[in-house]
C-alpha positions in Angstrom: 67.8 186.2 105.8 65.7 183.4 107.1 63.2 184.5 109.7 63.8 183.4 113.3 61.4 180.8 114.5 58.8 182.0 117.0 59.7 180.6 120.4 56.9 179.1 122.4 56.2 180.2 126.0 57.3 177.9 128.8 53.6 177.2 129.7 52.8 176.1 126.1 55.8 173.9 126.0 54.9 172.2 129.3 51.3 171.6 128.1 52.6 170.2 124.8 55.0 167.8 126.4 52.4 166.7 128.9 49.8 166.2 126.2 52.3 164.1 124.3 53.0 162.0 127.4 49.3 161.4 127.8 49.1 160.0 124.3 52.4 158.1 124.4 51.9 156.5 127.9 48.1 156.0 127.9 48.5 152.3 128.3 50.9 152.6 131.3 49.5 155.0 133.9 52.4 154.7 136.3 54.9 155.8 133.5 52.5 158.6 132.6 52.4 160.1 136.1 56.1 159.9 136.5 56.7 161.5 133.1 54.4 164.4 134.0 56.4 165.1 137.1 59.6 164.8 135.1 58.3 167.5 132.6 57.5 169.8 135.5 61.0 169.3 136.8 62.6 170.1 133.4 60.4 173.0 132.5 59.3 174.7 135.7 62.4 174.2 137.9 60.4 172.1 140.3 62.3 170.8 143.3 59.8 168.1 144.2 56.4 167.0 142.9 53.8 164.5 144.1 50.5 163.1 142.8 48.3 161.7 145.5 45.2 159.5 145.2 42.2 159.5 147.6 41.4 156.2 149.1 38.4 156.6 151.4 39.4 159.5 153.6 43.1 159.0 153.2 45.5 160.5 150.6 48.4 158.3 149.5 51.3 159.4 147.3 51.0 157.5 144.0 53.8 159.1 142.1 56.7 161.4 143.1 59.7 163.1 141.8 62.4 163.7 144.4 61.1 161.3 147.0 62.4 157.8 147.9 60.1 154.9 148.7 60.2 155.5 152.5 59.3 159.1 152.0 56.4 158.2 149.9 55.1 155.7 152.5 55.2 158.4 155.2 53.3 160.8 153.0 49.8 159.9 154.2 47.2 162.6 154.8 43.6 162.4 156.1 41.0 164.8 154.6 41.6 168.3 156.0 45.0 167.4 157.4 47.8 169.8 156.3 47.8 171.7 153.0 47.3 168.5 150.9 44.4 167.2 153.0 42.8 170.6 153.0 42.9 170.9 149.1 41.4 167.4 148.8 38.6 168.3 151.3 37.7 171.7 149.9 38.5 171.2 146.3 40.3 174.5 146.1 44.0 175.1 145.3 46.4 176.3 147.9 49.6 178.4 147.6 52.2 178.6 150.4 54.7 181.4 149.4 57.3 180.1 151.9 56.9 176.7 153.5 59.3 177.7 156.3 56.9 180.4 157.5 53.6 178.5 157.3 52.6 176.3 160.3 50.0 174.5 158.2 52.7 172.8 156.2 53.4 169.5 157.9 56.4 168.1 155.9 55.0 164.7 156.6 57.6 163.0 154.4 60.4 164.6 156.6 62.7 165.1 153.6 62.6 168.9 153.0 65.8 170.6 154.1 66.2 173.7 152.0 68.6 176.6 152.5 66.6 179.0 150.4 63.0 180.2 150.2 60.7 177.5 148.6 57.0 177.8 147.8 54.5 175.0 147.8 51.6 174.8 145.3 48.9 172.1 145.6 45.8 171.8 143.3 42.9 169.3 143.3 42.5 166.7 140.6 38.8 166.4 139.6 37.1 163.6 137.8 33.3 163.7 137.1 33.1 166.8 139.5 34.6 164.8 142.3 38.1 165.2 143.9 40.1 162.1 143.3 43.5 163.3 144.3 46.0 166.2 144.3 48.9 167.5 142.3 51.6 169.5 144.2 55.1 170.9 143.6 57.8 172.6 145.6 58.9 175.7 143.7 62.1 177.6 144.3 61.6 181.3 144.7 63.5 183.3 142.0 63.2 187.0 141.1 61.2 186.1 138.0 59.0 183.5 139.7 55.2 184.1 139.3 53.5 181.8 141.7 50.0 182.7 140.7 50.8 181.9 137.1 52.4 178.6 138.1 49.3 177.7 140.1 47.0 178.3 137.2 49.3 176.2 135.0 49.2 173.4 137.6 45.4 173.5 137.6 45.3 173.1 133.8 47.7 170.1 134.1 45.5 168.6 136.8 42.5 168.8 134.4 44.6 167.1 131.5 45.7 164.2 133.6 42.5 163.7 135.6 41.4 160.7 133.4 44.7 159.0 133.9 44.7 159.6 137.6 41.2 158.1 137.8 42.3 155.0 135.8 45.2 154.6 138.3 42.8 154.9 141.2 40.5 152.3 139.8 43.4 150.0 139.1 44.4 150.3 142.8 40.9 149.5 144.0 40.6 146.5 141.7 44.0 145.3 142.8 43.1 145.7 146.4 39.8 143.9 145.8 41.6 141.0 144.1 44.2 140.9 146.9 41.4 140.8 149.5 39.6 138.1 147.7 42.9 136.1 147.4 43.4 136.6 151.2 39.9 135.3 151.9 40.5 132.3 149.7 43.8 131.6 151.4 42.2 131.9 154.8 39.5 129.4 153.7 42.1 127.0 152.4 44.5 127.4 155.4 42.0 127.7 158.2 40.6 124.6 159.7 36.8 124.3 159.1 34.7 124.5 162.3 36.5 123.6 165.5 38.7 120.9 164.0 42.4 121.0 165.0 45.2 119.4 163.0 47.8 120.1 160.3 48.8 116.6 159.2 48.3 115.5 155.6 45.4 113.2 156.5 43.5 116.1 158.3 44.3 118.4 155.4 42.7 115.9 153.0 39.6 115.7 155.3 39.3 119.5 155.3 39.3 119.3 151.5 36.5 116.7 151.6 34.5 118.8 154.0 34.7 121.9 151.7 33.8 119.8 148.7 30.6 118.3 150.2 29.4 121.1 152.5 27.7 123.3 149.9 25.6 120.3 148.6 22.8 118.4 150.4 24.5 115.1 149.9 24.3 112.5 152.7 27.7 112.1 154.5 28.8 109.0 156.4 31.5 109.9 158.9 33.5 106.9 160.1 36.2 106.6 162.7 37.0 105.4 166.2 35.3 106.7 169.3 36.8 110.1 170.3 38.2 111.0 166.8 36.0 114.0 166.3 33.2 112.7 164.1 30.6 115.2 165.5 33.0 118.1 164.9 33.2 117.1 161.3 29.4 117.1 161.1 29.3 120.5 162.6 32.0 121.8 160.3 30.0 120.6 157.3 26.9 122.4 158.5 28.9 125.6 159.2 30.0 125.7 155.6 26.6 124.7 154.1 23.6 126.7 153.1 21.8 125.3 156.2 24.2 126.9 158.7 21.5 129.2 160.1 18.9 126.4 160.3 18.5 123.8 163.1 21.3 121.2 163.7 19.8 118.3 165.6 21.9 115.4 166.8 20.9 112.0 168.1 23.3 109.4 169.5 21.7 106.1 168.6 23.8 104.2 171.1 22.9 106.3 174.1 19.2 105.3 174.2 17.5 102.0 174.9 16.3 100.3 171.7 12.6 100.9 172.4 13.2 104.7 172.8 15.3 105.4 169.7 12.3 105.3 167.3 10.4 107.7 169.6 13.3 110.1 169.8 13.8 110.0 166.1 10.2 110.3 164.8 8.2 111.3 167.9 5.0 109.8 169.4 1.4 110.6 170.1 -0.2 110.8 173.5 -1.1 107.3 174.7 1.0 105.5 172.0 2.7 103.4 174.7 3.0 103.3 178.5 4.4 106.5 179.7 3.5 108.5 176.6 1.5 111.2 178.5 1.6 113.8 175.8 2.5 114.3 172.2 6.3 114.4 171.5 8.0 116.0 168.5 10.8 113.8 167.2 14.3 114.9 166.1 13.4 114.4 162.4 10.6 116.9 162.8 12.6 119.3 164.9 15.4 119.4 162.2 13.0 120.4 159.4 14.9 122.8 157.1 18.2 122.0 158.8 20.4 119.0 159.4 19.8 115.8 161.2 23.0 114.1 162.6 22.7 110.5 163.6 25.7 109.4 165.6 26.6 105.6 166.1 24.1 104.7 163.4 25.5 101.1 163.5 23.7 100.5 166.8 20.2 100.9 165.3 17.9 97.9 165.4 16.8 96.4 162.1 13.2 97.6 162.7 14.3 101.2 163.2 16.6 100.8 160.1 13.6 100.1 157.9 11.8 103.2 159.0 14.9 105.3 158.7 15.5 104.0 155.2 12.0 105.1 154.2 12.5 108.5 155.7 15.8 109.0 153.9 14.2 107.9 150.6 10.8 109.8 150.9 11.5 112.4 153.6 8.2 111.2 155.1 7.5 109.6 158.5 4.8 109.0 161.0 4.9 109.5 164.8 4.5 106.4 166.9 0.7 105.9 167.5 -0.3 107.9 164.4 -1.1 107.1 160.8 -0.6 110.7 159.6 2.3 111.1 157.3 4.6 114.1 158.0 7.3 115.6 155.8 10.6 117.0 156.9 13.2 118.6 154.6 16.4 117.7 156.3 20.0 116.9 155.3 21.3 113.6 156.7 24.7 113.3 158.3 25.6 110.0 159.9 28.5 108.7 161.9 29.7 105.3 163.2 32.7 103.7 164.9 31.5 100.2 164.0 32.5 98.1 161.0 29.3 98.3 158.9 30.5 95.9 156.3 31.0 93.2 159.0 27.6 94.0 160.5 26.1 93.5 157.0 27.7 90.1 156.7 26.2 89.3 160.1 22.8 90.5 158.8 22.7 93.2 161.5 22.8 96.2 159.2 20.7 96.6 156.0 22.7 96.8 152.8 20.1 99.2 151.2 20.5 101.6 154.2 24.3 101.3 154.0 24.3 102.4 150.3 21.9 105.2 151.1 24.2 106.5 153.8 27.5 105.9 152.2 27.2 108.4 149.4 30.1 110.6 150.6 32.2 108.8 153.2 34.8 110.6 155.4 37.1 108.5 157.5 38.6 110.1 160.6 42.1 108.7 161.6 43.0 107.5 165.0 45.1 109.9 167.0 48.1 107.5 167.0 48.1 107.8 163.2 48.4 111.6 163.3 51.1 112.1 166.0 52.3 115.4 164.6 49.0 116.9 165.7 49.2 115.7 169.3 51.1 118.8 170.6 48.9 121.1 168.5 45.8 119.6 170.1 47.4 119.8 173.5 48.0 123.5 173.0 44.4 124.0 172.0 43.1 122.2 175.1 45.5 124.1 177.4 44.2 127.4 176.1 40.6 126.3 176.5 41.1 124.9 180.0 43.1 127.9 181.2 40.0 130.0 180.5 37.7 127.4 182.1 39.7 127.0 185.3 41.4 130.3 185.6 44.8 128.8 185.2 47.9 130.2 183.5 49.7 127.1 182.1 52.0 128.1 179.2 54.0 125.1 178.2 54.7 121.4 178.3 58.0 120.1 179.6 60.2 117.9 177.5 59.4 114.7 179.5 55.7 115.5 179.2 56.0 115.9 175.5 57.9 112.6 175.2 55.1 110.9 177.2 52.4 112.3 175.0 54.2 111.4 171.8 55.0 107.8 172.8 51.6 106.9 174.2 49.2 104.8 171.9 46.0 106.8 172.6 43.3 104.2 172.5 40.7 106.8 173.4 41.9 109.2 170.7 41.4 113.0 170.9 38.8 112.6 173.7 41.3 110.8 175.9 44.0 113.5 175.1 41.6 116.2 176.2 40.9 114.4 179.5 44.6 114.0 180.1 45.3 117.6 179.5 42.4 118.6 181.7 43.8 116.6 184.6 47.3 118.0 184.0 46.1 121.6 184.0 44.2 121.1 187.2 47.2 119.5 189.0 49.8 122.0 187.6 51.3 124.2 190.3 53.2 126.5 188.0 53.1 127.6 184.4 54.3 124.3 183.1 52.8 120.8 182.7 55.4 118.3 183.9 55.5 114.6 183.3 54.2 113.9 186.8 51.1 116.0 186.1 50.0 113.5 183.4 47.9 110.5 184.3 49.8 107.3 185.4 48.6 105.5 182.2 50.9 107.8 180.1 53.9 107.0 182.3 53.5 103.2 181.7 52.9 100.7 179.0 54.9 99.3 176.2 55.3 102.6 174.4 57.1 104.2 177.4 59.0 101.1 178.4 57.5 100.9 181.9 55.5 98.3 183.7 51.8 98.4 184.6 50.4 97.2 187.8 47.4 94.8 187.5 45.0 97.7 188.0 46.6 99.6 185.1 48.2 102.1 187.5 51.8 103.2 187.5 54.1 101.6 190.1 55.7 103.7 192.9 59.1 103.3 191.4 57.8 104.5 188.0 56.3 107.6 189.4 59.5 108.4 191.4 61.7 107.8 188.3 59.4 110.1 186.3 59.7 112.9 188.9 63.5 112.5 189.1 63.9 112.6 185.4 61.7 115.7 185.2 63.9 117.5 187.8 67.2 116.5 186.2 66.1 117.5 182.7 64.9 120.9 183.8 68.2 121.5 185.6 70.2 120.5 182.6 68.2 122.8 180.4 68.7 125.7 182.8 72.5 125.0 182.7 72.8 124.2 179.0 73.6 120.6 179.5 76.4 121.2 182.1 76.1 118.2 184.5 78.2 119.7 187.2 76.2 122.9 187.2 73.0 120.9 187.2 74.2 118.9 190.2 74.9 122.1 192.1 71.5 123.4 191.1 69.8 120.2 192.6 72.2 120.0 195.6 73.5 116.6 194.3 77.0 115.3 194.1 78.6 114.7 190.7 78.7 111.0 191.3 74.9 110.8 192.1 73.8 112.9 189.1 76.0 110.8 186.8 74.5 107.7 188.1 70.9 108.9 187.8 71.5 110.3 184.3 72.8 107.0 183.2 70.0 105.0 184.8 67.2 107.2 183.5 68.6 107.3 180.0 69.0 111.1 179.9 71.3 112.6 177.2 72.8 115.9 178.5 74.3 116.7 175.1 70.7 117.4 173.9 70.5 120.5 176.1 73.9 122.1 175.3 73.8 125.5 173.5 70.0 125.6 173.7 67.7 128.2 175.2 65.8 127.0 178.2 62.6 126.6 176.2 64.2 124.4 173.5 62.2 121.3 173.1 59.4 122.6 175.2 56.0 123.6 174.0 55.2 127.3 174.8 51.6 128.4 174.8 
């Protein structure tokens, strides 16, 4: 008769299957960990099993048998917290003969509802003499159950799979590092550099140019109308450059008399001219190692242009009244609102200086060409001015938005900031109304009103603006219902119909809308 094959013990069978799984799934750690738990389920009668990984001082469930995704997400333990946290902290296995009778067992996953005695076994997983996670199972208590033997087997399994668990932990760390780096890159791409505000395509292109040129020491010529934010561009370039911690020195060439610009730029010696009572350090010298920003450079005299050109070429200069040559390692940023090409044709601006400055031009658009940014800028100014003046303005009314959007903004962003400042100061509630805005916004060709000779709004214009504001707000509160709005304002239906028609209000716009529709909320 053939001899009966020798049957392997359950422990040997478990170890063989797990060893096979390690070889078979060594390229896929997630599959390996799930297969190990499946083997324990088949061979040890395991009710539930988990493998946790240690991230800093927190244990997170990496693989589980018998838990859904929500249960795994709830299974977080700090070092020393519960049985699992204690095992990871001490590095010693723990055996709970009956989880229903041990207060240390936290049941953090909130999924255990057994109607029979169940034990819990948790062992540490070591790698290079360091605990990197835990392996645990729920074990149903049967007459033949030997918990001590099961715990010894679980420790052996933990040693076998330690390398795989470490690989999994490293993959998680690398993935988190990559995700964090990706988040940083996205923030760099999405966040506006410096204090610039705007999301229109033109501004996005400008942000791209700023990021391109900032890391270099290239000279940048920033062009655009007065009030478009040229100095903010200069400061954003410096902030993203390697000179961000070094001096940033600005000089507005149009703000000084011609005879003082050279002294401000290069400095002077005592007695160099009448009034020079002591030596003065110029802006070029003060900016050594950092950045020199020359605003309105188109207003420089030809004599000063010659000396500036030499400084840009050689990085050397002399104070007025001195023959000593000084050096200054600065990066040049220049700005102008003037047409330099026209000035060159008129022989008022040197061509060689123009080409030295115009290495990397950035042109700022007028505000009227980036209308989609007007409300965004207004929001920014409202927040800033609320802090400055202790106000609590939260939104712009629909008529106010219409006025802001239809105005031609000859003064660009600076004019907008001044308008919002006036509106915040005059606001009596949490809303900026049309009548809070300057009269210039309630008049002009864009708004269809007439200007008085002095540029101020007429009395009738201001009254119409205020009436329109009241009626629109009443229509919004009553979802476009004219009768309800009339009662709200204590007007007769005939009067409100007349005013709505005369003021060009469309009640249908406010039907089935929340009160804040069309408004800007801060």
